[in-house]
Structure formats: structure tokens, C-alpha cells
C-alpha positions as CSV (number, residue, x, y, z in Angstrom):
1,M,68.3,147.6,68.5
2,D,68.8,149.9,65.4
3,L,71.7,152.3,66.0
4,T,71.9,153.4,62.4
5,G,73.3,157.0,62.2
6,K,73.8,157.2,66.0
7,E,77.6,157.2,65.8
8,K,77.6,160.0,63.2
9,E,75.1,162.0,65.2
10,I,77.2,161.8,68.3
11,N,80.4,162.8,66.4
12,E,78.8,165.6,64.4
13,V,76.1,167.0,66.7
14,G,77.6,166.0,70.1
15,F,74.7,163.9,71.5
16,S,72.1,161.3,70.6
17,V,69.0,159.9,72.4
18,I,68.2,156.1,72.3
19,S,64.8,154.9,73.5
20,D,63.8,151.7,75.3
21,V,67.2,150.7,76.6
22,Y,65.5,149.6,79.9
23,S,62.1,148.1,80.3
24,D,59.7,149.5,82.9
25,E,60.4,146.5,85.1
26,E,64.2,147.1,84.8
27,V,63.6,150.8,85.8
28,K,61.5,149.7,88.8
29,A,64.3,147.3,89.8
30,I,66.9,150.0,89.7
31,L,64.7,152.4,91.7
32,S,64.0,149.7,94.3
33,V,67.7,149.2,94.9
34,I,68.2,152.9,95.3
35,S,65.3,153.3,97.7
36,N,66.9,150.8,100.1
37,V,70.2,152.6,100.5
38,D,71.5,154.3,103.6
39,T,71.5,158.0,102.8
40,T,73.6,159.2,105.8
41,K,77.0,158.7,104.0
42,E,79.2,161.6,103.1
43,T,78.9,160.9,99.4
44,F,75.2,161.7,99.5
45,R,74.1,165.2,98.8
46,K,70.7,166.2,100.3
47,P,69.7,169.9,99.9
48,D,65.9,170.5,99.6
49,D,65.9,170.8,95.8
50,L,68.3,168.0,94.8
51,F,69.3,164.6,96.0
52,A,72.5,163.1,94.6
53,I,74.7,160.1,95.2
54,R,78.3,160.6,94.2
55,Q,80.3,157.5,93.3
56,F,77.0,155.9,92.8
57,L,78.1,152.4,91.7
58,K,80.7,152.3,94.6
59,E,77.9,153.1,97.1
60,I,75.3,150.8,95.5
61,P,77.2,148.0,93.7
62,E,74.1,145.9,93.5
63,A,72.8,148.4,90.9
64,T,75.7,147.6,88.5
65,A,74.3,144.4,86.9
66,L,70.9,146.1,86.5
67,I,72.4,149.1,84.7
68,F,74.8,147.2,82.5
69,N,72.3,145.1,80.7
70,N,73.1,143.6,77.3
71,R,71.4,146.5,75.5
72,L,73.6,149.1,77.1
73,K,76.8,147.1,76.6
74,N,75.9,146.5,73.0
75,I,75.3,150.3,72.5
76,I,78.7,151.1,73.9
77,D,80.5,148.4,71.8
78,Q,78.8,149.4,68.6
79,L,79.1,153.1,68.9
80,F,82.5,153.4,70.6
81,G,84.2,150.0,70.4
82,K,85.9,147.8,73.0
83,G,88.3,149.0,75.7
84,Y,86.1,151.5,77.5
85,F,85.6,151.5,81.2
86,L,83.5,153.5,83.7
87,V,85.3,156.5,85.4
88,K,82.4,158.3,87.1
89,S,78.9,157.6,88.3
90,I,76.3,159.9,89.9
91,Y,72.6,159.5,90.7
92,F,70.5,162.7,90.5
93,D,67.0,163.1,91.9
94,K,65.5,166.5,91.0
95,P,62.3,166.5,93.2
96,E,58.8,167.6,92.1
97,N,59.2,171.1,93.6
98,S,62.8,171.6,92.8
99,N,64.1,175.0,91.7
100,W,67.6,173.5,90.9
101,F,69.0,174.7,87.7
102,V,72.4,174.5,86.0
103,S,73.7,177.2,83.6
104,Y,75.5,176.4,80.4
105,H,78.8,174.7,80.8
106,Q,81.1,172.0,79.4
107,D,82.3,169.0,81.5
108,L,86.0,169.9,81.6
109,T,87.2,167.8,84.6
110,I,87.7,164.2,85.5
111,S,87.6,162.7,89.0
112,V,91.0,161.4,90.3
113,D,92.4,160.0,93.6
114,Q,94.8,162.8,94.5
115,K,96.3,166.2,93.7
116,I,99.7,165.9,92.1
117,E,101.6,168.2,89.7
118,I,101.7,166.7,86.2
119,E,102.2,168.6,83.0
120,G,99.0,169.2,81.2
121,F,96.8,168.4,84.2
122,G,95.3,171.4,86.1
123,P,93.8,173.2,87.8
124,Y,92.5,171.0,90.6
125,T,89.4,171.3,92.8
126,N,88.5,169.4,95.9
127,K,84.8,169.1,96.8
128,H,83.3,166.7,99.3
129,N,86.8,165.0,99.6
130,Q,86.7,164.3,95.9
131,F,89.6,165.6,93.7
132,A,88.8,166.8,90.1
133,V,91.3,168.0,87.5
134,Q,91.1,169.4,84.0
135,P,93.1,167.0,81.8
136,P,94.6,167.6,78.4
137,L,91.9,168.3,75.8
138,D,92.5,165.1,73.8
139,L,91.6,163.0,76.8
140,L,88.2,164.7,77.1
141,T,87.5,164.4,73.4
142,G,87.8,160.7,73.6
143,N,85.4,160.3,76.5
144,F,81.7,160.1,76.5
145,T,78.8,160.3,79.0
146,I,75.6,158.2,79.2
147,R,72.6,159.6,81.1
148,I,70.0,157.0,82.0
149,H,66.6,158.4,82.5
150,L,64.4,156.9,85.1
151,D,61.5,159.3,84.5
152,D,60.0,160.9,81.4
153,T,62.1,164.1,81.0
154,N,61.0,167.1,79.0
155,V,61.3,170.9,79.0
156,E,59.0,171.2,82.0
157,N,61.0,169.0,84.4
158,G,64.6,170.0,83.7
159,A,65.6,168.2,80.5
160,L,69.0,169.1,79.3
161,K,69.3,171.9,76.8
162,V,72.3,171.8,74.5
163,I,74.1,173.7,71.8
164,P,74.6,171.3,68.9
165,D,78.2,170.9,67.6
166,S,79.6,173.0,70.4
167,H,81.8,170.0,71.4
168,S,83.9,170.5,68.3
169,K,85.0,174.0,69.2
170,G,87.4,173.2,72.0
171,I,87.1,175.1,75.3
172,Y,84.0,177.2,74.7
173,R,83.3,179.7,77.4
174,P,79.5,180.2,78.1
175,E,79.9,184.0,78.2
176,T,81.2,183.9,74.6
177,I,78.2,182.1,73.1
178,N,76.9,184.0,70.1
179,W,73.2,183.4,70.0
180,D,73.0,185.0,66.5
181,T,74.7,181.9,65.2
182,E,74.1,179.2,67.8
183,T,70.9,177.2,68.3
184,E,69.5,175.6,71.4
185,L,67.8,172.2,71.6
186,T,65.9,170.5,74.5
187,C,66.8,166.8,74.9
188,T,63.5,165.1,75.6
189,V,64.1,161.5,76.9
190,A,61.4,159.0,77.8
191,R,61.6,156.8,80.9
192,G,64.0,153.9,80.2
193,G,65.9,155.8,77.5
194,V,69.4,157.2,77.5
195,M,71.1,160.3,76.2
196,I,74.7,159.9,75.1
197,M,76.8,163.0,74.9
198,K,80.4,164.3,74.5
199,P,81.8,166.1,77.6
200,L,82.7,169.2,75.6
201,L,79.0,169.7,74.5
202,L,77.7,172.9,76.1
203,H,74.7,171.9,78.1
204,S,72.4,173.4,80.8
205,S,69.3,172.4,82.8
206,S,66.3,174.4,83.8
207,R,64.1,174.4,86.9
208,T,61.2,172.0,87.2
209,T,57.8,173.5,86.5
210,N,55.4,170.6,86.1
211,H,55.9,169.1,89.6
212,K,57.2,165.8,88.3
213,K,60.4,164.0,89.3
214,R,63.5,163.8,87.1
215,R,65.8,161.0,88.2
216,V,68.9,160.4,86.2
217,I,72.0,158.1,86.4
218,H,75.0,159.9,85.0
219,L,77.9,157.7,83.8
220,E,81.2,158.8,82.3
221,F,83.5,156.5,80.3
222,S,87.0,156.6,79.0
223,N,89.4,154.2,77.2
224,Q,92.6,156.2,78.1
225,P,95.0,155.5,80.9
226,L,96.2,158.3,83.2
227,P,99.8,159.1,84.0
228,E,101.0,156.4,86.4
229,E,101.2,158.8,89.3
230,L,97.5,159.5,89.0
231,Q,94.5,157.2,89.2
232,W,90.8,157.5,88.4
233,S,88.8,157.9,91.6
234,E,86.3,155.4,90.1
235,Y,87.1,152.6,87.8
236,L,84.9,149.8,86.6
237,D,85.4,147.3,83.9
238,F,81.7,146.7,83.2
239,G,82.1,144.0,80.6
240,S,82.0,141.1,83.1
241,Y,78.5,142.1,84.5
242,E,75.6,139.9,83.4
243,L,72.0,139.9,84.5
């Protein structure tokens, strides 16, 4: 797999798209595992226009080996190096008639096991019995996200829109975006491809208009320990998983 220029693109632009990380058969295998899961648990979100599984790999551990194939692990090693581990996993299913949309934002929080007062960490939130906290900025800048696309995704079914290089500007409030100087890109990703992005990249998602699904697995990675009083709510050393 040719990754020439991808590391530079991620660092300078804030994201990159890599095609054909999963074959069609691998995508079908992942979807098959998801389809057999018990959806009555508290970590499952089920409004009419979005189905989501929080702590996805905790809830469906049998998907882990399918997701961390050799191609994905090689991408992580080549672009970021050794020592990274998974700290968050979510499965999103935006149905065919979904009007779900997300306005521009940065991913400024991490998921942790408890609320505890530590210098540099805060404020906290607690949604669905899951604590999240805004950590020091240098922790966020070292993290990255991989979005695995299980359907063709384009402007008509809610592909991410991003503002290139916005990740390099620290905390960037959406209400201060200057559209005279900023540009917007739509991140089209084919089924079986991945989008890699930095958490501080400003991104948004539109409503679905073409009546086609958009199913995505969202994975966040870090190589940094937290203060000893605090733990990641999810932690997975994925290097040991083999198909």
C-alpha cells in the first residue's frame, strides 16, 4: 500500500483518505458481526435518524480482529509509529431517510473513567454514564482518529465536511470562522476506505439526501498516558490482533 505523502498531508492539512483498506468481503464480515448484536444495551443509541454503538469494541469484541487487519496496522505504524493504542470506538449508522446533521466543531474531549479534579483537565461532561473531559491541548494534538467507511460516502449521504489546516490553530470556535479566508472540503470516501484526521480539525456532517446508508466506525488513538488518578474509559492494545 502506497502511503507516499500521507503523513505530510495529515500534518499539514489535518486529514487524509486512503482507499481499499478493507475488501468487500471484509466489510461484509464486519457488518455481519454488527447485525447479530443485542441492541437493547444502554450503550446503544437508537433515535429514528441515527443508530450508534458507544464503546463499540467493548460491546462487540469479535469485530476487533476484523477491523485491525494487517493493512490498518501497517498504516498506523507507518504514519504514526509504534506505541499507539485505541482509546475510543463508536459505530454510527445514518439510515437512508436520516435528517441527522452535525454542525462544525472540533473533538476537544477524551473519554475517561471518572470525574476527578486534575490541573489542566476540564470541564467534564457525563452523557449516558460516560465521562468526558477536555485535556491539555498537547494531548489532543498527539492523538488521531480513523473513520472506517462501510458504505460509499459522498456529499449526498452525509460525508464529513472539513476546513483544511484548522487543526493547526488551537481552539478554533466555529462562530469565529472567517469564510473570507477559510475553505470547505467534502471528504468523499469509498466503501472499504478510511479517513484519518486530527481531532482539532474543524468538521461537520450534513443530512442525507440520496436515501442511502452511511455506516462508519469511528476509532480514536493516543500514545500518551493519563495522570495516574485518571484512566481511559476504553483501552485496547491492538497490536496483538491477527486475522
